[in-house]
N, C-alpha and C positions, 0 to 999 in steps of 0.2 A: 181199460184193455190191460189184461196181465202181460207180463214180460214173456211168457211161453208163447201167448196167442201173437203178440207182436212179432216175435221170432218167426213162427210159422208162416206169418203173412208175408214177411220179407222172403222168405224161402220160396214161397208159391209165386211171388212176382218174379223173383230172380229166374224161376222155372220158365216163365212165360217169355222173358226177354231172351234167354238163352235160346229158346225155341225158336224165336225170331230170327236172332242171329244166325242160326243154323239154315233156316230157309233162305235167307239173303244169300249165305255163302254157298250153299247147294246150287241155287239158280245161275250165279257166277260161273261155278264150275262146269255147270251143264253147257254153258255158253261157248266155253272153251272148247270143250269135249267135240263139239260140233265141227271145229274147224281141223280139218284134216289135209295133208298134203295130198296133191293129186297123183295118181299114179301115171307116170311116164314111161316109155320105152327105154332101153339102155342105149339106143341109137339116137335118141331126140336131140336135137340142137338146142341152142339157148333161145331161139325164136320161139321154138315149138314147145318148150317147157314155160316160157312167159306167157304163152296163148293158153296153156293148160292151167296156169295159176290166175288167170283173170277172176273165175269166180271164188277164188280163195281170197283175192283183195276184197271184194264184195262181203264176203263172210267176216273178214277181219274187221273190217269198217264198221259193220254192224255190231260186232263183239265190243269194240272200242267205245262207241256210243252208247251201248248199253251197260257196260261195265260202269262208266262214269255216272250214268243216270241212276243204276241201282245202288251205286256207292253215295251218292247225294241223298237219296231216298234212306239209306241206312243212317247217314250221318244226322238227318233230321229227326228219324225214328230215335237214336241215341239221345240227342238232344231234348227231345220231348219227354221220354220217359225218364229223364235224370230227375224231374219234379214229381214223380209217382211216389206215394208212401203206401197205396192200397190200390186194389182193383175188384171190380165186379163182373158179372156176365155181360153186361154192354160193352165195356172195355174189351174183354176176350173175344166178342164177336165181331167188334169193329176191328181189332188187331187181326183176326182171322182172315177177314175180307180183304185187307191190304196184303197179308201174305198170300193169298189165293192170287192176286195180280202179279206179286212178284214172282210166283212160282209158274205163272203162265208166260214169262219172258222168252225162255228158250223156244217155246213154240211159236209166239208172235215173230221173234228175230228170224226163226228158220222160215217161216212163211214169207217175211218181207225179203230175205237175201237169196233165198232159192226161187222165187217167184217174179223176180223184177224184170218185167218185160212190158213192152208198150201196149197200151190200152187194157192193162189188168189191174184195177185199181184196190181189188178186195186186200191184198196183202198190206198195202199202205194204210188202207182203212183199219185192219185189224191191228198193226203195229202201233200207230197213234192212238187209237181207242184205248188199248192197254195202258199206255202212258197215262191218258187223261183219267182213266178209271182208278189207276194207282194215286194219282195227286188228289182226286176226290175221296178216297179212302184214308188218306192221311189227313185231310182235311176235317173229314168227320171224328176222327180221333182225337185232334186237337181241340175242335169245339167241344167235343164231349169231356174232355178232361179239364178243360180250362175254363168252360162256361157252364156247361150242364151239370156236372159233378165235381165241383170245385174242392169238394173234401176229400177226393182222391189223391190230391196234391199237398205237398207241403206248403204252408203259409209263406207269404212273402214272394219276391222276385216278380211283381207283377208285370213290370216293363218287358222282362225276358219272356213271359208267358205271351203278353200281348204281340209281342215282335213274332213269335214262332205262330201264333195263330194268323195272324196277317200274312206272313210269308206263304203258309200253307193254302190261305184263302186266295191269295193272288196267283199263285202257281197253278191253282185249279181253275181259275177264272181264265188264264192265259191259255189253257188248252181248251176250255169251252168255247171261247172267242176262235181259235184255230179251227176247231172241228165245224162250228157254224160256218165260217168263212169259207171253208173248203167245199162244204155241202152247198153253199150259194153259188160258187164258182161253177161247182159241179153240173147244177142245173141250168145255170147262165150259158155255160159253154157246150151244153149237150153232152156231158161225159167226157170232153176233152182230157186226155191224160196228160197231156203237156201243161195245159191250163192248171190243172189241179197241182201238179208238183211245184210248178212256179207259185203257186199260191202257200206253198209252205214257206216261203221267205219271210212270212209274216211272223213265224215262230222266233226266230232269233231277234226280229225287231222289238217285239214285245218282251222278251226275256231281257234285252239291254234296258228298256224302259222300266221293268221290274227292279232290276239290279240297282238303278239310280235311284229309283223311289224308295226301296226299302233300306237302302245305305244310310240314309239321312236318320231313320229312326231305330237303327241297330244299337242296343246298348252296349256299353263300353265292356262289360263283362263277357259277352259273346264274342266281340271282337278279338279277344286274346284266345279264343277256342277255334276260331275260323280257320 
């Protein structure tokens, strides 16, 4: 491959990464735009203002959770693409699928925070399904460049690549188990809203297990960048 061709491919790969970064940044920005201070009358007292601000607390909580989640996905995206030296249509397509679900976050968060009420599970399903699909999309990217098309990456650093692949795989598996568990609870409890919400506690438990398991195989070179 000539030097000119190599430079051209590096430039095109950089464009794809910059485009991805822009989608991540815009998604986070749109999450913040949806948070607006409630309109209160000039004669409102403190208790009335606090009452009017209750929906704001829910929105801000959704923003904080989603901000750190999108940030974590972006960090993994950065770590994965660090090893790329080339790209193809398959990688571009998989990356666009990931960006699609990242771009859907403002809608998913809005559905979740604006419609949280008893016996209405659809917003919960939309929000956690969007998270699950995001993790699956990132896993498919990892598998594609680290297993299916290894020639897209620089040679070496096999332990680091294996770690990132397992991290993406375990994360996708956690949300798959969570979604399946919630579905089982839903049918057993005959659609009980409280039972399904309580079932969400399985998620932090699985995440703690993942952190302990994956920490044992994390390469030292990545620990310094965590």
